Wavefront OBJ file of the C-alpha trace (Angstrom):
o trace
v 98.741 84.553 47.069
v 99.802 86.956 49.752
v 103.419 87.669 50.434
v 105.100 87.211 53.803
v 104.490 89.659 56.603
v 107.332 92.064 57.066
v 109.011 91.700 60.446
v 108.449 94.533 62.913
v 111.370 96.887 63.285
v 112.850 97.438 66.720
v 112.860 101.032 67.867
v 116.290 102.299 68.842
v 116.592 103.091 72.513
v 116.948 106.670 73.606
v 120.663 107.601 73.946
v 120.262 109.603 77.180
v 117.718 107.598 79.170
v 117.981 104.260 77.356
v 114.203 104.098 77.179
v 112.020 102.867 74.357
v 109.126 104.986 75.649
v 111.114 108.223 75.373
v 112.085 107.249 71.828
v 108.436 106.723 70.925
v 107.504 110.108 72.414
v 110.284 111.804 70.422
v 109.166 110.075 67.215
v 105.568 111.142 67.827
v 106.571 114.750 68.506
v 108.826 114.946 65.430
v 107.688 117.241 62.607
v 109.107 117.173 59.069
v 111.825 114.693 60.035
v 113.509 117.037 62.511
v 114.367 114.527 65.205
v 117.031 116.613 66.958
v 114.581 119.480 67.501
v 111.959 117.091 68.863
v 114.539 115.479 71.159
v 115.568 118.869 72.585
v 111.934 119.709 73.292
v 111.269 116.398 75.029
v 114.466 116.545 77.115
v 113.659 120.116 78.174
v 110.154 119.051 79.171
v 111.526 116.119 81.190
v 113.959 118.461 82.971
v 111.154 120.899 83.828
v 108.998 118.069 85.181
v 111.923 116.789 87.276
v 112.496 120.269 88.749
v 108.806 120.639 89.633
v 108.784 117.194 91.267
v 111.869 118.133 93.311
v 110.217 121.359 94.492
v 107.033 119.652 95.630
v 108.807 116.731 97.309
l 1 2 3 4 5 6 7 8 9 10 11 12 13 14 15 16 17 18 19 20 21 22 23 24 25 26 27 28 29 30 31 32 33 34 35 36 37 38 39 40 41 42 43 44 45 46 47 48 49 50 51 52 53 54 55 56 57
């Protein structure tokens, strides 16, 4: 007989943007459990994209 399905875990929201999508991107980018390094990279990339959007607009 099979055991019960484990319930899906909720992903914690991103502390800066409050977004689940940003949290998923950070978790996907993370290498060797270094979440703070991955977060810095993602936040820097978001800032660069925002600057480029401001220049073109």
